[in-house]
A tleap script that builds the chain and sets N, CA, C and O, in Angstrom:
source leaprc.protein.ff14SB
mol = sequence {
  NMET SER ALA GLY THR TYR ASN ILE THR ILE
  ASP GLN GLY THR ASP PHE VAL LEU ASP LEU
  ALA VAL LYS GLU ASN ASN SER ALA PHE ASP
  LEU THR GLY TYR SER ALA ARG ALA GLN LEU
  ARG ARG THR LYS ASN SER ASP SER ALA THR
  ALA THR PHE THR CYS THR VAL VAL SER ALA
  SER ASP GLY THR ILE LYS MET GLU LEU ASP
  ASN SER THR THR ALA SER ILE THR GLU GLY
  SER TYR PHE TYR ASP LEU GLU ILE TYR THR
  ALA SER ASP ALA THR VAL GLU ARG ILE ILE
  GLN GLY ARG ALA LEU VAL THR ARG GLU ILE
  THR CARG
}
set mol.1.N position { 114.102 113.560 99.309 }
set mol.1.CA position { 113.388 112.817 100.327 }
set mol.1.C position { 112.203 113.672 100.770 }
set mol.1.O position { 112.373 114.849 101.090 }
set mol.2.N position { 111.013 113.090 100.792 }
set mol.2.CA position { 109.849 113.840 101.269 }
set mol.2.C position { 109.461 113.340 102.660 }
set mol.2.O position { 109.690 112.180 103.005 }
set mol.3.N position { 108.877 114.224 103.440 }
set mol.3.CA position { 108.529 113.908 104.826 }
set mol.3.C position { 107.401 112.887 104.887 }
set mol.3.O position { 106.425 112.968 104.142 }
set mol.4.N position { 107.557 111.929 105.784 }
set mol.4.CA position { 106.484 110.986 106.056 }
set mol.4.C position { 105.533 111.587 107.070 }
set mol.4.O position { 105.891 112.522 107.786 }
set mol.5.N position { 104.330 111.059 107.133 }
set mol.5.CA position { 103.343 111.509 108.109 }
set mol.5.C position { 103.116 110.400 109.121 }
set mol.5.O position { 102.837 109.259 108.753 }
set mol.6.N position { 103.238 110.742 110.404 }
set mol.6.CA position { 103.050 109.779 111.476 }
set mol.6.C position { 102.452 110.519 112.665 }
set mol.6.O position { 103.088 111.412 113.226 }
set mol.7.N position { 101.235 110.154 113.050 }
set mol.7.CA position { 100.575 110.781 114.185 }
set mol.7.C position { 101.021 110.101 115.472 }
set mol.7.O position { 101.185 108.882 115.518 }
set mol.8.N position { 101.214 110.906 116.518 }
set mol.8.CA position { 101.706 110.386 117.790 }
set mol.8.C position { 100.748 110.731 118.921 }
set mol.8.O position { 99.947 111.660 118.811 }
set mol.9.N position { 100.838 109.973 120.010 }
set mol.9.CA position { 100.105 110.264 121.240 }
set mol.9.C position { 101.123 110.459 122.345 }
set mol.9.O position { 102.014 109.631 122.540 }
set mol.10.N position { 100.984 111.551 123.061 }
set mol.10.CA position { 101.862 111.867 124.185 }
set mol.10.C position { 101.009 111.838 125.445 }
set mol.10.O position { 100.051 112.602 125.561 }
set mol.11.N position { 101.346 110.970 126.386 }
set mol.11.CA position { 100.621 110.883 127.644 }
set mol.11.C position { 101.183 111.920 128.606 }
set mol.11.O position { 102.358 111.870 128.971 }
set mol.12.N position { 100.344 112.848 129.008 }
set mol.12.CA position { 100.745 113.929 129.907 }
set mol.12.C position { 101.384 113.346 131.174 }
set mol.12.O position { 100.852 112.404 131.761 }
set mol.13.N position { 102.514 113.903 131.590 }
set mol.13.CA position { 103.171 113.486 132.823 }
set mol.13.C position { 104.047 112.252 132.701 }
set mol.13.O position { 104.531 111.735 133.708 }
set mol.14.N position { 104.260 111.767 131.464 }
set mol.14.CA position { 105.121 110.598 131.264 }
set mol.14.C position { 106.255 110.950 130.307 }
set mol.14.O position { 106.210 111.972 129.621 }
set mol.15.N position { 107.266 110.094 130.272 }
set mol.15.CA position { 108.349 110.263 129.309 }
set mol.15.C position { 107.858 109.811 127.935 }
set mol.15.O position { 107.218 108.767 127.810 }
set mol.16.N position { 108.159 110.596 126.916 }
set mol.16.CA position { 107.807 110.249 125.537 }
set mol.16.C position { 109.093 110.019 124.757 }
set mol.16.O position { 110.004 110.845 124.798 }
set mol.17.N position { 109.167 108.896 124.046 }
set mol.17.CA position { 110.337 108.583 123.226 }
set mol.17.C position { 109.859 108.002 121.905 }
set mol.17.O position { 109.003 107.118 121.874 }
set mol.18.N position { 110.423 108.511 120.817 }
set mol.18.CA position { 110.165 107.958 119.489 }
set mol.18.C position { 111.517 107.685 118.839 }
set mol.18.O position { 112.321 108.595 118.638 }
set mol.19.N position { 111.752 106.414 118.515 }
set mol.19.CA position { 112.975 106.016 117.826 }
set mol.19.C position { 112.674 105.906 116.343 }
set mol.19.O position { 111.704 105.260 115.946 }
set mol.20.N position { 113.506 106.537 115.522 }
set mol.20.CA position { 113.285 106.557 114.075 }
set mol.20.C position { 114.498 106.025 113.333 }
set mol.20.O position { 115.638 106.224 113.752 }
set mol.21.N position { 114.239 105.354 112.238 }
set mol.21.CA position { 115.297 104.921 111.322 }
set mol.21.C position { 115.033 105.628 109.997 }
set mol.21.O position { 114.026 105.366 109.341 }
set mol.22.N position { 115.930 106.519 109.607 }
set mol.22.CA position { 115.781 107.288 108.376 }
set mol.22.C position { 116.335 106.449 107.221 }
set mol.22.O position { 117.478 105.995 107.253 }
set mol.23.N position { 115.498 106.258 106.209 }
set mol.23.CA position { 115.913 105.455 105.058 }
set mol.23.C position { 115.649 106.214 103.767 }
set mol.23.O position { 114.745 107.045 103.675 }
set mol.24.N position { 116.462 105.900 102.788 }
set mol.24.CA position { 116.271 106.431 101.441 }
set mol.24.C position { 116.521 105.269 100.486 }
set mol.24.O position { 117.571 104.629 100.540 }
set mol.25.N position { 115.555 105.000 99.615 }
set mol.25.CA position { 115.645 103.857 98.691 }
set mol.25.C position { 115.885 102.544 99.438 }
set mol.25.O position { 116.680 101.710 99.004 }
set mol.26.N position { 115.183 102.369 100.572 }
set mol.26.CA position { 115.261 101.159 101.403 }
set mol.26.C position { 116.615 100.916 102.052 }
set mol.26.O position { 116.867 99.812 102.536 }
set mol.27.N position { 117.484 101.900 102.077 }
set mol.27.CA position { 118.774 101.790 102.752 }
set mol.27.C position { 118.881 102.881 103.805 }
set mol.27.O position { 118.278 103.946 103.678 }
set mol.28.N position { 119.656 102.601 104.844 }
set mol.28.CA position { 119.866 103.595 105.898 }
set mol.28.C position { 120.449 104.868 105.300 }
set mol.28.O position { 121.378 104.818 104.494 }
set mol.29.N position { 119.896 106.011 105.701 }
set mol.29.CA position { 120.394 107.312 105.269 }
set mol.29.C position { 121.538 107.704 106.202 }
set mol.29.O position { 121.348 107.777 107.416 }
set mol.30.N position { 122.704 107.952 105.656 }
set mol.30.CA position { 123.867 108.299 106.468 }
set mol.30.C position { 123.704 109.705 107.033 }
set mol.30.O position { 123.672 110.681 106.284 }
set mol.31.N position { 123.603 109.800 108.339 }
set mol.31.CA position { 123.384 111.077 109.021 }
set mol.31.C position { 124.678 111.739 109.494 }
set mol.31.O position { 124.638 112.654 110.316 }
set mol.32.N position { 125.816 111.288 108.984 }
set mol.32.CA position { 127.084 111.905 109.353 }
set mol.32.C position { 127.045 113.390 108.985 }
set mol.32.O position { 126.750 113.746 107.844 }
set mol.33.N position { 127.344 114.246 109.955 }
set mol.33.CA position { 127.336 115.685 109.732 }
set mol.33.C position { 125.974 116.328 109.962 }
set mol.33.O position { 125.839 117.546 109.848 }
set mol.34.N position { 124.968 115.528 110.283 }
set mol.34.CA position { 123.616 116.042 110.528 }
set mol.34.C position { 123.295 116.086 112.012 }
set mol.34.O position { 123.820 115.296 112.798 }
set mol.35.N position { 122.436 117.008 112.382 }
set mol.35.CA position { 121.803 117.060 113.692 }
set mol.35.C position { 120.306 116.990 113.436 }
set mol.35.O position { 119.863 117.043 112.289 }
set mol.36.N position { 119.524 116.870 114.512 }
set mol.36.CA position { 118.067 116.789 114.361 }
set mol.36.C position { 117.395 117.751 115.335 }
set mol.36.O position { 117.935 118.052 116.399 }
set mol.37.N position { 116.212 118.228 114.959 }
set mol.37.CA position { 115.427 119.118 115.825 }
set mol.37.C position { 113.947 118.890 115.548 }
set mol.37.O position { 113.547 118.544 114.437 }
set mol.38.N position { 113.147 119.095 116.590 }
set mol.38.CA position { 111.699 118.905 116.457 }
set mol.38.C position { 110.977 119.774 117.477 }
set mol.38.O position { 111.457 119.992 118.590 }
set mol.39.N position { 109.813 120.263 117.069 }
set mol.39.CA position { 109.001 121.086 117.964 }
set mol.39.C position { 107.543 120.655 117.899 }
set mol.39.O position { 107.086 120.055 116.926 }
set mol.40.N position { 106.832 120.985 118.974 }
set mol.40.CA position { 105.400 120.747 119.106 }
set mol.40.C position { 104.730 122.107 119.164 }
set mol.40.O position { 105.147 122.972 119.934 }
set mol.41.N position { 103.695 122.304 118.355 }
set mol.41.CA position { 102.970 123.579 118.354 }
set mol.41.C position { 101.469 123.325 118.348 }
set mol.41.O position { 101.004 122.316 117.819 }
set mol.42.N position { 100.707 124.254 118.945 }
set mol.42.CA position { 99.246 124.115 119.018 }
set mol.42.C position { 98.641 124.132 117.618 }
set mol.42.O position { 97.787 123.305 117.300 }
set mol.43.N position { 99.078 125.063 116.789 }
set mol.43.CA position { 98.632 125.110 115.392 }
set mol.43.C position { 99.869 125.208 114.514 }
set mol.43.O position { 100.958 125.522 114.995 }
set mol.44.N position { 99.700 124.941 113.244 }
set mol.44.CA position { 100.838 125.041 112.331 }
set mol.44.C position { 101.362 126.466 112.244 }
set mol.44.O position { 102.529 126.677 111.913 }
set mol.45.N position { 100.513 127.448 112.537 }
set mol.45.CA position { 100.902 128.851 112.439 }
set mol.45.C position { 101.251 129.485 113.781 }
set mol.45.O position { 101.486 130.692 113.836 }
set mol.46.N position { 101.292 128.719 114.851 }
set mol.46.CA position { 101.625 129.269 116.171 }
set mol.46.C position { 103.002 129.926 116.135 }
set mol.46.O position { 103.954 129.374 115.584 }
set mol.47.N position { 103.090 131.112 116.731 }
set mol.47.CA position { 104.369 131.833 116.764 }
set mol.47.C position { 105.384 131.185 117.690 }
set mol.47.O position { 106.587 131.271 117.444 }
set mol.48.N position { 104.915 130.537 118.753 }
set mol.48.CA position { 105.846 129.935 119.700 }
set mol.48.C position { 105.580 128.442 119.833 }
set mol.48.O position { 104.454 127.971 119.667 }
set mol.49.N position { 106.636 127.721 120.133 }
set mol.49.CA position { 106.533 126.277 120.321 }
set mol.49.C position { 105.953 125.980 121.702 }
set mol.49.O position { 106.271 126.660 122.677 }
set mol.50.N position { 105.117 124.977 121.773 }
set mol.50.CA position { 104.604 124.489 123.049 }
set mol.50.C position { 105.692 123.706 123.771 }
set mol.50.O position { 105.825 123.796 124.991 }
set mol.51.N position { 106.470 122.934 123.011 }
set mol.51.CA position { 107.577 122.159 123.565 }
set mol.51.C position { 108.603 121.913 122.470 }
set mol.51.O position { 108.274 121.870 121.285 }
set mol.52.N position { 109.839 121.755 122.885 }
set mol.52.CA position { 110.919 121.399 121.977 }
set mol.52.C position { 111.438 120.031 122.379 }
set mol.52.O position { 111.864 119.829 123.517 }
set mol.53.N position { 111.402 119.105 121.456 }
set mol.53.CA position { 111.882 117.750 121.703 }
set mol.53.C position { 113.411 117.753 121.799 }
set mol.53.O position { 114.079 118.548 121.137 }
set mol.54.N position { 113.950 116.872 122.616 }
set mol.54.CA position { 115.378 116.588 122.615 }
set mol.54.C position { 115.594 115.555 121.527 }
set mol.54.O position { 115.020 114.467 121.578 }
set mol.55.N position { 116.414 115.883 120.547 }
set mol.55.CA position { 116.662 114.984 119.417 }
set mol.55.C position { 118.134 114.602 119.379 }
set mol.55.O position { 119.013 115.457 119.486 }
set mol.56.N position { 118.388 113.320 119.228 }
set mol.56.CA position { 119.746 112.793 119.232 }
set mol.56.C position { 119.937 111.875 118.038 }
set mol.56.O position { 119.121 110.987 117.791 }
set mol.57.N position { 121.022 112.093 117.297 }
set mol.57.CA position { 121.406 111.134 116.265 }
set mol.57.C position { 122.095 109.997 117.015 }
set mol.57.O position { 123.205 110.161 117.523 }
set mol.58.N position { 121.438 108.859 117.079 }
set mol.58.CA position { 121.934 107.713 117.847 }
set mol.58.C position { 123.079 107.028 117.108 }
set mol.58.O position { 124.127 106.749 117.691 }
set mol.59.N position { 122.871 106.761 115.831 }
set mol.59.CA position { 123.905 106.147 114.996 }
set mol.59.C position { 123.820 106.762 113.609 }
set mol.59.O position { 122.876 106.503 112.864 }
set mol.60.N position { 124.812 107.579 113.265 }
set mol.60.CA position { 124.809 108.250 111.959 }
set mol.60.C position { 124.816 107.240 110.823 }
set mol.60.O position { 124.074 107.398 109.854 }
set mol.61.N position { 125.635 106.213 110.925 }
set mol.61.CA position { 125.749 105.247 109.827 }
set mol.61.C position { 124.489 104.402 109.654 }
set mol.61.O position { 124.188 103.950 108.550 }
set mol.62.N position { 123.746 104.187 110.761 }
set mol.62.CA position { 122.494 103.425 110.683 }
set mol.62.C position { 121.292 104.320 110.416 }
set mol.62.O position { 120.190 103.822 110.189 }
set mol.63.N position { 121.493 105.644 110.440 }
set mol.63.CA position { 120.407 106.586 110.185 }
set mol.63.C position { 119.362 106.632 111.282 }
set mol.63.O position { 118.185 106.872 111.011 }
set mol.64.N position { 119.784 106.403 112.533 }
set mol.64.CA position { 118.799 106.360 113.619 }
set mol.64.C position { 118.815 107.632 114.473 }
set mol.64.O position { 119.865 108.198 114.777 }
set mol.65.N position { 117.607 108.050 114.842 }
set mol.65.CA position { 117.384 109.269 115.623 }
set mol.65.C position { 116.434 108.942 116.768 }
set mol.65.O position { 115.510 108.144 116.613 }
set mol.66.N position { 116.670 109.565 117.916 }
set mol.66.CA position { 115.766 109.466 119.066 }
set mol.66.C position { 115.176 110.850 119.316 }
set mol.66.O position { 115.903 111.841 119.380 }
set mol.67.N position { 113.844 110.911 119.458 }
set mol.67.CA position { 113.115 112.157 119.699 }
set mol.67.C position { 112.401 111.994 121.043 }
set mol.67.O position { 111.622 111.058 121.218 }
set mol.68.N position { 112.667 112.917 122.012 }
set mol.68.CA position { 112.175 112.717 123.373 }
set mol.68.C position { 111.607 113.983 124.020 }
set mol.68.O position { 112.007 115.104 123.705 }
set mol.69.N position { 110.663 113.760 124.934 }
set mol.69.CA position { 110.203 114.769 125.887 }
set mol.69.C position { 110.211 114.097 127.251 }
set mol.69.O position { 109.736 112.969 127.380 }
set mol.70.N position { 110.743 114.768 128.277 }
set mol.70.CA position { 110.730 114.154 129.603 }
set mol.70.C position { 109.393 114.401 130.291 }
set mol.70.O position { 108.589 115.219 129.844 }
set mol.71.N position { 109.168 113.673 131.391 }
set mol.71.CA position { 107.864 113.718 132.060 }
set mol.71.C position { 107.513 115.086 132.629 }
set mol.71.O position { 106.335 115.441 132.681 }
set mol.72.N position { 108.500 115.856 133.055 }
set mol.72.CA position { 108.182 117.198 133.578 }
set mol.72.C position { 107.717 118.119 132.451 }
set mol.72.O position { 106.886 119.002 132.668 }
set mol.73.N position { 108.247 117.914 131.262 }
set mol.73.CA position { 107.804 118.709 130.108 }
set mol.73.C position { 106.391 118.314 129.692 }
set mol.73.O position { 105.543 119.180 129.476 }
set mol.74.N position { 106.133 117.017 129.580 }
set mol.74.CA position { 104.784 116.595 129.142 }
set mol.74.C position { 103.725 116.943 130.186 }
set mol.74.O position { 102.565 117.165 129.838 }
set mol.75.N position { 104.114 116.994 131.468 }
set mol.75.CA position { 103.157 117.357 132.525 }
set mol.75.C position { 102.653 118.787 132.354 }
set mol.75.O position { 101.541 119.112 132.771 }
set mol.76.N position { 103.468 119.635 131.744 }
set mol.76.CA position { 103.087 121.047 131.600 }
set mol.76.C position { 102.349 121.347 130.295 }
set mol.76.O position { 101.988 122.496 130.040 }
set mol.77.N position { 102.126 120.336 129.477 }
set mol.77.CA position { 101.418 120.541 128.208 }
set mol.77.C position { 99.931 120.273 128.419 }
set mol.77.O position { 99.551 119.208 128.907 }
set mol.78.N position { 99.098 121.228 128.053 }
set mol.78.CA position { 97.655 121.086 128.166 }
set mol.78.C position { 97.170 119.996 127.220 }
set mol.78.O position { 97.622 119.905 126.079 }
set mol.79.N position { 96.244 119.168 127.706 }
set mol.79.CA position { 95.726 118.101 126.848 }
set mol.79.C position { 95.087 118.704 125.588 }
set mol.79.O position { 94.560 119.816 125.615 }
set mol.80.N position { 95.145 117.954 124.503 }
set mol.80.CA position { 94.541 118.423 123.266 }
set mol.80.C position { 95.334 118.013 122.048 }
set mol.80.O position { 96.223 117.163 122.117 }
set mol.81.N position { 94.999 118.630 120.935 }
set mol.81.CA position { 95.598 118.302 119.647 }
set mol.81.C position { 96.664 119.335 119.272 }
set mol.81.O position { 96.470 120.538 119.449 }
set mol.82.N position { 97.783 118.847 118.757 }
set mol.82.CA position { 98.928 119.677 118.390 }
set mol.82.C position { 99.486 119.192 117.054 }
set mol.82.O position { 98.997 118.220 116.479 }
set mol.83.N position { 100.504 119.877 116.577 }
set mol.83.CA position { 101.245 119.477 115.379 }
set mol.83.C position { 102.724 119.416 115.729 }
set mol.83.O position { 103.188 120.133 116.615 }
set mol.84.N position { 103.463 118.555 115.031 }
set mol.84.CA position { 104.906 118.463 115.236 }
set mol.84.C position { 105.569 118.146 113.906 }
set mol.84.O position { 104.922 117.686 112.965 }
set mol.85.N position { 106.861 118.398 113.846 }
set mol.85.CA position { 107.677 117.869 112.754 }
set mol.85.C position { 109.099 117.688 113.257 }
set mol.85.O position { 109.498 118.259 114.272 }
set mol.86.N position { 109.856 116.877 112.521 }
set mol.86.CA position { 111.249 116.595 112.839 }
set mol.86.C position { 112.069 116.881 111.599 }
set mol.86.O position { 111.768 116.396 110.509 }
set mol.87.N position { 113.112 117.680 111.783 }
set mol.87.CA position { 114.017 118.029 110.686 }
set mol.87.C position { 115.415 117.531 110.994 }
set mol.87.O position { 115.817 117.437 112.154 }
set mol.88.N position { 116.155 117.210 109.926 }
set mol.88.CA position { 117.595 117.010 110.045 }
set mol.88.C position { 118.244 118.190 109.349 }
set mol.88.O position { 117.704 118.733 108.385 }
set mol.89.N position { 119.426 118.586 109.852 }
set mol.89.CA position { 120.089 119.759 109.287 }
set mol.89.C position { 121.593 119.646 109.459 }
set mol.89.O position { 122.086 118.941 110.339 }
set mol.90.N position { 122.305 120.351 108.606 }
set mol.90.CA position { 123.763 120.414 108.708 }
set mol.90.C position { 124.153 121.781 109.272 }
set mol.90.O position { 123.298 122.644 109.473 }
set mol.91.N position { 125.443 121.970 109.522 }
set mol.91.CA position { 125.958 123.212 110.104 }
set mol.91.C position { 125.455 124.430 109.340 }
set mol.91.O position { 125.412 124.432 108.109 }
set mol.92.N position { 125.082 125.451 110.075 }
set mol.92.CA position { 124.584 126.718 109.524 }
set mol.92.C position { 123.352 126.534 108.642 }
set mol.92.O position { 123.065 127.365 107.780 }
set mol.93.N position { 122.623 125.433 108.867 }
set mol.93.CA position { 121.418 125.129 108.078 }
set mol.93.C position { 121.694 125.088 106.582 }
set mol.93.O position { 120.823 125.422 105.778 }
set mol.94.N position { 122.899 124.681 106.207 }
set mol.94.CA position { 123.248 124.571 104.783 }
set mol.94.C position { 122.309 123.595 104.078 }
set mol.94.O position { 121.932 123.810 102.926 }
set mol.95.N position { 121.935 122.531 104.770 }
set mol.95.CA position { 120.954 121.574 104.271 }
set mol.95.C position { 119.941 121.331 105.372 }
set mol.95.O position { 120.321 121.046 106.508 }
set mol.96.N position { 118.651 121.438 105.057 }
set mol.96.CA position { 117.580 121.152 106.006 }
set mol.96.C position { 116.561 120.273 105.293 }
set mol.96.O position { 116.105 120.603 104.198 }
set mol.97.N position { 116.205 119.151 105.918 }
set mol.97.CA position { 115.191 118.263 105.361 }
set mol.97.C position { 114.219 117.864 106.451 }
set mol.97.O position { 114.625 117.481 107.548 }
set mol.98.N position { 112.936 117.953 106.147 }
set mol.98.CA position { 111.914 117.482 107.077 }
set mol.98.C position { 111.780 115.982 106.866 }
set mol.98.O position { 111.580 115.522 105.741 }
set mol.99.N position { 111.889 115.220 107.950 }
set mol.99.CA position { 111.855 113.766 107.888 }
set mol.99.C position { 110.455 113.223 108.144 }
set mol.99.O position { 109.975 112.340 107.434 }
set mol.100.N position { 109.804 113.771 109.178 }
set mol.100.CA position { 108.501 113.262 109.586 }
set mol.100.C position { 107.682 114.416 110.146 }
set mol.100.O position { 108.222 115.393 110.665 }
set mol.101.N position { 106.362 114.277 110.028 }
set mol.101.CA position { 105.445 115.312 110.515 }
set mol.101.C position { 104.116 114.658 110.854 }
set mol.101.O position { 103.831 113.534 110.441 }
set mol.102.N position { 103.309 115.387 111.616 }
set mol.102.CA position { 101.989 114.839 111.905 }
set mol.102.C position { 101.307 115.562 113.045 }
set mol.102.O position { 101.745 116.617 113.503 }
set mol.103.N position { 100.230 114.962 113.482 }
set mol.103.CA position { 99.476 115.467 114.624 }
set mol.103.C position { 99.971 114.775 115.885 }
set mol.103.O position { 100.436 113.636 115.854 }
set mol.104.N position { 99.857 115.485 116.978 }
set mol.104.CA position { 100.199 114.919 118.279 }
set mol.104.C position { 99.001 115.116 119.198 }
set mol.104.O position { 98.539 116.239 119.397 }
set mol.105.N position { 98.509 114.034 119.749 }
set mol.105.CA position { 97.420 114.096 120.709 }
set mol.105.C position { 98.014 113.967 122.096 }
set mol.105.O position { 98.671 112.971 122.399 }
set mol.106.N position { 97.793 114.966 122.950 }
set mol.106.CA position { 98.255 114.920 124.334 }
set mol.106.C position { 97.065 114.514 125.192 }
set mol.106.O position { 96.052 115.212 125.245 }
set mol.107.N position { 97.206 113.362 125.870 }
set mol.107.CA position { 96.121 112.847 126.698 }
set mol.107.C position { 96.311 113.279 128.148 }
set mol.107.O position { 97.441 113.415 128.617 }
set mol.108.N position { 95.223 113.492 128.843 }
set mol.108.CA position { 95.205 114.001 130.215 }
set mol.108.C position { 95.751 112.979 131.198 }
set mol.108.O position { 95.392 111.802 131.156 }
set mol.109.N position { 96.626 113.445 132.084 }
set mol.109.CA position { 97.151 112.605 133.165 }
set mol.109.C position { 96.099 112.521 134.272 }
set mol.109.O position { 95.532 113.540 134.665 }
set mol.110.N position { 95.843 111.339 134.765 }
set mol.110.CA position { 94.866 111.149 135.839 }
set mol.110.C position { 95.565 111.071 137.187 }
set mol.110.O position { 95.156 111.738 138.138 }
set mol.111.N position { 96.621 110.261 137.278 }
set mol.111.CA position { 97.379 110.094 138.518 }
set mol.111.C position { 98.410 111.201 138.613 }
set mol.111.O position { 99.309 111.298 137.778 }
set mol.112.N position { 98.271 112.053 139.654 }
set mol.112.CA position { 99.208 113.153 139.815 }
set mol.112.C position { 99.307 113.561 141.262 }
set mol.112.O position { 100.054 114.481 141.594 }
savepdb mol mol.pdb
quit
């Protein structure tokens, strides 16, 4: 499975949620035994993450994942362009696969 590319926009100071359905050969990918993780970084080579998404396998049999940042986290992110990716992995990183990747645009909050 190769990673798809999907660019996202995160509105500063709001809750961000992305619901994903992982598929392989047009069928749901069984995520039993998998967890998910995702990070936001200023550049692809940044040593530290700007933010870490909360990732939840919603339904293993349906291959669905929820990727989230709460409003207090997005409020602390400086507006601008970033990169992110989402990986699924098994215990002890025995298997790691990147599912999706792309650019993230953080837009400035006006009402605060």
